[in-house]
C-alpha positions in Angstrom: -0.4 -10.6 0.8 -1.3 -8.3 -2.1 -0.3 -4.7 -2.8 -1.1 -2.2 -5.5 1.4 0.6 -5.5 1.1 3.8 -7.4 3.6 6.6 -7.9 1.8 9.9 -7.0 2.4 13.6 -7.0 -0.1 13.8 -4.1 -2.4 11.6 -2.2 -4.7 12.1 0.8 -7.2 10.3 3.0 -10.4 11.9 4.2 -12.4 10.3 7.1 -15.7 11.7 8.2 -15.1 14.9 6.1 -11.7 15.5 7.8 -8.2 15.1 6.3 -6.7 12.2 8.1 -3.3 12.0 6.3 -1.7 13.1 3.1 1.6 13.0 1.2 3.2 14.9 -1.7 5.7 13.2 -4.1 5.9 9.5 -3.3 4.0 6.3 -3.5 0.5 5.2 -2.4 0.3 1.6 -1.2 -3.0 -0.3 -1.1 -2.3 -3.4 1.0 -4.4 -6.5 1.4 -3.8 -9.2 3.9 -4.9 -12.7 2.9 -5.7 -15.7 5.0 -2.3 -17.5 4.6 -0.2 -14.4 5.5 2.0 -14.2 8.5 4.4 -11.9 10.2 7.2 -12.9 7.8 4.9 -12.1 4.9 4.4 -8.5 6.2 8.1 -8.0 6.5 8.9 -9.5 3.1 6.3 -7.3 1.4 7.5 -4.1 3.1 11.1 -4.8 2.0 10.0 -5.8 -1.5 8.2 -2.5 -2.1 10.9 -0.4 -0.3 13.7 -1.9 -2.5 11.7 -2.1 -5.8 13.0 0.4 -8.5 9.8 2.3 -9.4 10.9 5.9 -9.2 12.8 8.2 -11.6 16.5 8.4 -11.0 19.6 9.5 -12.7 19.3 6.5 -15.1 15.7 7.3 -16.1 12.3 5.9 -15.2 12.3 3.0 -12.8 16.0 3.3 -11.8 15.5 4.4 -8.2 13.9 2.7 -5.2 12.3 4.3 -2.1 15.5 3.1 -0.3 17.5 5.6 -2.2 15.0 8.5 -2.3 13.4 11.0 -0.1 9.8 10.3 -1.2 6.8 9.9 1.0 4.7 6.7 1.5 1.0 6.5 2.2 -0.2 3.1 3.2 -3.9 2.1 3.1 -5.5 -1.2 4.0 -7.8 -2.5 1.2 -9.2 -5.9 1.6 -11.0 -5.7 -1.8 -7.8 -6.4 -3.6 -8.4 -10.1 -2.6 -11.7 -10.1 -4.5 -12.4 -13.1 -6.7 -14.0 -11.6 -9.8 -13.8 -14.4 -12.4 -17.1 -16.2 -11.4 -20.5 -14.7 -11.5 -21.5 -11.1 -11.1 -20.6 -10.5 -7.4 -17.1 -10.5 -5.8 -16.1 -13.1 -3.3 -13.7 -12.1 -0.5 -13.1 -15.5 1.0 -9.3 -15.2 0.4 -9.0 -12.1 2.5 -7.9 -12.5 6.2 -10.5 -12.0 8.9 -10.4 -8.4 10.2 -8.7 -9.2 13.6 -6.0 -11.2 11.9 -5.6 -8.7 9.1 -5.3 -5.8 11.6 -2.3 -7.5 13.3 -0.5 -8.1 10.1 -1.4 -4.6 8.7 0.1 -3.1 11.9 3.2 -5.2 11.4 3.5 -4.1 7.8 3.3 -0.4 9.0 5.9 -1.0 11.8 8.3 -2.6 9.3 7.9 0.2 6.8 8.5 2.8 9.6 11.8 1.0 10.4 12.8 1.5 6.8 11.6 5.1 6.3 10.5 8.1 8.5 8.2 9.3 5.7 5.4 6.9 6.3 1.8 8.0 6.7 -1.2 5.7 6.8 -5.0 5.4 6.5 -7.1 4.0 9.3 -7.7 0.3 9.2 -11.3 -0.7 8.8 -12.6 2.9 8.3 -14.6 4.1 5.4 -12.0 6.4 3.7 -12.1 8.7 0.7 -8.8 8.4 -1.0 -7.7 10.9 -3.6 -4.5 10.9 -5.6 -2.8 12.1 -8.7 -1.1 9.1 -10.3 2.2 10.2 -11.7 3.1 8.7 -15.0 0.7 6.9 -14.7 2.8 4.2 -13.0 1.1 1.4 -11.1 2.6 -1.9 -9.9 0.9 -5.0 -8.4 2.8 -7.2 -5.9 2.1 -10.6 -4.4 4.1 -12.2 -1.6 
């Protein structure tokens, strides 16, 4: 499982010219399910991101986790994070999970995050989405579990 996480001052998802979801201060999580992932991987990734110190706290930058904050979380599925780009001029997505398998684990990731926080919003799995955000910092972290 792969995730790219960005601190944001705002982020939103537009689907078919309608706002689907949005957050203000918080983090934007792009999550990618890979073929070898399982339910335990989804839970492990949710807890890793939730407990990772990436927010500004009393001890400065990266001293506070979502666990100890009131910030919002927007989670969006993005299979293109699994792209193999080091050979040729076209990406290969063979490491990404098949859509049906990915949807089950994406849903599990969302459920697990919602157990940890009541401030979770999400995109729509498999939809064409327009995502806008203001990266704060800029601060971006990549995770692999």
